[in-house]
N, C-alpha and C positions, 0 to 999 in steps of 0.2 A: 645081418642080425637075423636070427631065426624067429619064427612066429611066436615061440614060447617066450623069447626075450622081449619081443614087442608087447606081449600080454603083460609082462611084469612092468615094462616101462610105463604103460598107460594105466596101471593099477590105480583105481580110485580109493579114496579114504575108506569107503564102505567095504571094499574088497580086502584092503589091508587089515581092517578091523576084524573081519571074519577070520583072517589068517592069524591075527593076534590072539583071538579067543581060543584058538586051538593050541596055542603055546603059552599064553598068559604071562610070559616074562619077557622083559626087554633088558638089554644091556648096552651101555655106551663105553665100556671099558673091557678090553680083552683080558685084563687081569682078574676080572670078576665074572667070567662067563659061566652061566649055568646051563645044564643040558637042555636042549630043545628051545632055547630062548631065541629071540630075534635081535640081532646086533644092529645098532644104528651107528653108522660111521660118521660121527660128528667131527667138525674141524675146529681147531683153535689157533691161537697166534703162533704156536710153536709145534703144531702137529696136524696131520691129515689122517683122519680115521679111515679113509678109503684104503690107505696103505696096509691097514691091519685087518681088513675084512676077511681075507683068506685065513688068517690066523684064528679069527673068531670061529669060523666054520670048522677048522681043524680041532678046536678045543670043545666043540659040541653044540655050537649054535646051529639052529635049523636054517635060518636065512640071514642074509646080511643086506641091509638097506644102504645103498651107496648113491653118490651123485656125480661120479666120474666114470664115463663109459669104458675107459681102458681097463678098469678093474673087474669088469663083468666077464667071468670066464665059465660060468655054468648057470643052470636054472635055479641055483640057490641064492643068486644075487637079485635084488630088487632095485632097479635103477629109477631114481626120482630126480626132480629138478634141484631140490634142496633138502638135505637130510634133516636139518634142524626144523625147518618149516613143516616137513612131513610129520616129525615126531610131535610137534605142537598141535597140528591139526588132528592127528590121530587121538591124542589125549583129550582134546576138547570134544571130539565126537564121542569118545568112550564115556566121558562124563555125562553126556546127554542121554545115554542109553539106560541109565539107572535113576532110581528115585532118591538116592542119597542126597541129603541136604549138605551144602558146602558152607563151612565157616571159614572166612578168610581172615588172616591176621598179619598186620604189619606194624611198623613203628621203629623208632631209633634205638631203643634199648629194651631188653627183656622179652623179645619175640619168642625165642625158643623155650625159655622157662615157662612163659605164659601158655604156650602151645602144649607143653607137657602137662601142666596143671589142668588145663581144660580137658585134655585127653583122659587124664586120670579120673577126673570127676565124671565125665560123660560115660566112661566105660562102665560105670556102676549100673547102667541101665541099657546102654545101646551098643550095637556093633559099630566099632569106630576104626577108621584108618586115619593116619596123620603123617605129616611130613616126617621123613626119617632124618634125624640130626638137624642140620640146617640147610638141607637141599631146597633152597627157597628162591632160586633164580629162574631164568627163562628155560633152563633144562630141568632143574629140580622140580618145579611145579608140574610140568607134564608127567614126569616120572611118578609123582605122588598121585595124580589123577588116574594114571594107568593101573594103580594098585587098588582102585575101587572094585569091589566084588559085588555079585548080585545081592548078597545079604547085608551089604554095608548100609548102615542107616545114617551115619554122619561122617563126613570127611573134613578134617581140620587141615587147612592148607596155609602154611606159612609163606609169606611173600616178602622177599628182600628187594631193595632197590638202591642204586647209587646215582641215579639221574632221573630227570623228568620223563614222564610217559611210560616208565617201566611198569609201575603198578597198574596203570590203565591197561597196558597190554596183557598183563597177567590176569587181570579181572576178566577181560574178554575171552581168555583161554579157559579159566576155571569157572566163570559164571557163578559167583558166590550168592548164596541166599542170605547170609549174615556176614557181618564184619566187625572187627575191633582193631583200633589203633592203640598200641600201648602208650605211646608218648611221642612228642616231637623234641628232638635234641640235636646236639652238634655232632652229627654223624655223617660221613661221606660228604663233607663240605666241598671236597675237590670236585665232585660231580654235580652236586646240587647248587654250588655257588655261594650259598648263604643259609642261615637258619630259616629265613623266609622261604628259600627254595626247598628246604627240607619239608616244611609245613605244606607247601603246595604239592610237592611230589607224593608224600605219604597220604595226603587228603584225596588223592585220586581214587582210593578205595571207597571213601564215603561218597564221593561224587558218583561213582558207578552204582552204588547201592541205592542212593536216593533217586537217581535218574531211572532206575529200573524197579522202583517201588519195593525195595527190599529192606530188611531190618538192620538197624545199627545198634551195637552195644558200645557204651562209652563211659569214660570217667567224668562225671558231672562236676568234679572239683578241679578239673583242668580247664582254665578259662579259654584256652585256644579251641579245645574241642567243643565247649559249650557255645562259643561264638560261631564256629564253623557250621554246626548243625542247626542253629537257629530254631525255626518253627517246624522243622521236619517232624512229621507225626510218628513214623515208625522208628522210634528210638527208645532204648532202654538203658538207663544209667544207674550207676551206684554213686553214693556220696556219704561223707561223714556227717554232714549237717543239713543238707538241702532236703527238706521233708518230702518234696514231690518225687524224689528218687529213692531207690532201694538203699536202706541204711546199713552200711558196713563200717564199723569203727576200728581204728588202729589203736591197739593197747601198748605198743612198744616193740622193741627188738633188742633183747639183751641176752644172748645175741639173736635168738630166733624170733621171727615175726609172730606176734600174737594179735588175734582179731576177735571182735565180738559181733555177732549178728543174730538177731532175734533171741537175745538173752543166752545164746550159746557161745561159749568161749572156744576158740580154735587156736592151737599152738602148732605152727608149722615147723619144718626142719630147714627152713630158709633163713639165712642171716640177712641183716640190713633192712632199714626202713624202706629202701627202694623196692623191695619185693612185696610190700603191702598191696600196691595196686595190681600186681600180677596175680596175687591170691584173690583179691576182690573181684577181678574180672572173671576168674574161674567160678567163684561163688555165684555171681550174677547170672552167668551163662548156664550154670547148673540149675539154678532156680527157674530160669526161663524154660528149660527142657524138663521141668518137673522131677528133678532129682531130689529125693528127701534130704533135708538138712543134715540128718545124722550120717547119711552116706557121703555128703559133701565134706563133712567134718572128718570122717574116716579117711577119705581120699587125700585131703590136704595134710593131715597129720602123719600119714604113712609115706607120702611122696618124699623121696630122698634125691637131692640133686647129684649130678655126676658130670663127667666130661669137663672138668675144670671150671664149672659154673657154680659159684657160691658154695663151694665145698668146705666143710669144716673137718680138718684132719689133725692128727696128733703125731708127732715124730720127735723122738729123743727128748721128750719132756716139753717140747714147744707146741703151742696151739696155733694152727695155721688156717687162715682164711684164704683159700685158693680161688681166685676169681680171674683166672688168666685166659679165659676163652676169647675175650675180646674187650676192647676199650675205646671210648671216645671221650671228649671233654665232659659231657653230661654225666655219663656213667662213672667216670673217674672221680668227679667232684662228689657224686652221691656216695661212692664207696669210701672216700676219705672222711666225709662228714659222719657217716655211720660208724666207721672204725674209731673215730675220735670220740664219739659219744659213749663207747663201751667203757666199762669201769675197770677193765683189765690194766695190769701194770706191764712195764717193759714192752711197750708197743713199738714195733719196727715195720716200716712200710717199704716194700720193693715195688717200684713203679717203672713200667716199661713204656717205650714209645707208643704213641697213638698214630695210626696210619690213616691215609686217605683224607688228610685235612687240607691239602693244596697249599695255597698261599697263606692260609691262616695258621699253619703248623707252628711257626716260631712263637706267635702270640699265645696260642692255646697251651703250648708246653710251658711257656713262661708263667702263665696264669696258674697252671696246676702246681708248678714248683713253688710259687709264692703262697698258694693255699696250703700246701703241705708244710711249709716252713712255719705257718701260723698254728699248726695243730700241736696237740699235746702228745707228740711222739718222741720216743727216746732217740730213734735214728730213722732217717729216710735215705734210701738208696735209689738214685735215678739211673736208668739203664737205657742206652740207645743213643744214636747220633743226634736226634732232636733234643732230647733232654740234656745231652752233653753240651749243647750250644747255648743253654740258658744261663742267665746271670743269677747265681744263687750261692749261698753258703753250704748248701746240702752236698753230700757226697755224690759224685756222679761218675759214671763209667761210659765210655764210648761204645763198648761192645759187651756182649754177654760174657765172653771169656775173661775180660778184665774184671768184671764183677765177681766171677767165680774165683779168680786168683786172689782177690781181696778176702773173700769168705774163707778160703782155705787157710789163710794166715791170721785171720781175726775171728775167733770163735764168738758166736752169739752168747749173750748173757743167758744163764740157765733159766728155763721156764718162761721164755719170751713168748709174746703174742705177735704173730706175723700176718701182714696183709701182702698178698702177691697179686698184682693186677697189671695187665698190659694187653696190647693188641695181639691177635692170633699169630701174626708173623714173628713176634718176639719169643713165643713159646716159653714163657717164664716158668711154667711148671717144671722145667728142667732144673730149677734151683733146688727142688726137693732132694736131689741127689747129694747136695752139698750142705744140707742143714742137719 
């Protein structure tokens, strides 16, 4: 190995960071290479990024970070012990170089919507960077941190988790100054083991913040959060009725969430009562960062959801509530109850399987089927292997294709109101092609 190769092999985080600043872009996917970026050859269960390092360089990357010596064939390769660990350490070091305050966000439901609302509100006054889409895991969080620029004032970092200690690790990487947990629900039960496991795992964010004398934002009407935070001093909550916290009241959702705060009425473009707390969190955080209430109002009233999250669409005379980005028992129950409260006629629900529930999957799918049967819906269609296994009078289909076959030969009643909700793997937005 040449002396130059040895230099790269022993490159410290500080040296790699200086190299990063000259290029300022990283990539982990050869399909998304940008000119002069640094490619990190990550590994997965079914791929080895080292094998694509040369391709990344051919496509315009300036350097490739690899962790297998056999792939180093020029001084454009940086050999490290572990590419993922190197990426994480680089991101954490980068975060330390700037004064941007970091707001961390986790929870079972509503993380991405809440993140987008906070971003929209805070952008009224500050230079903001935020997690792109839902890149919120052990890879996504470092990529978000690496997008911090010298003029960034606030970084909003979404954190996802499906097992214990994951949020704890992400906090050590991102070192947040503030944090908010949207809620604790029945999500990722396969990894967390139980709803109590979810609470423990998500609360790792509050544990980090309180241990490091950082500030917590929270929903004071959530008894679990209230109990978890106890007598912690640096906490800022919102509530509908507890006078010691910031008052934000829910006026209803028919279908859009309406709120009143400081005698100001705000009507969002978000459907469903479950989006009230997402809006309330953005209001609270906006007030903390001294955003004028009229600017908060404008931000919430102009924010339009997309990417299959709480979207209201119209097609062929039908009104469609598309909430097919993800689902778990808690969010599914909330969506069904909200849809049931609407005054619309001809209500039809398309419900897809909920994933990552482990041994609880049969029970949780049965519970949702039983709940849907009690609702004031004209029809309910259950789609997926888990729903197909439940005992119910509702129409059920084992596959998406079977549901489509039925739709093609059974037209929907004109001017129907549709709810479409399921886990991401079900991709129920595909139903739009057949409505």
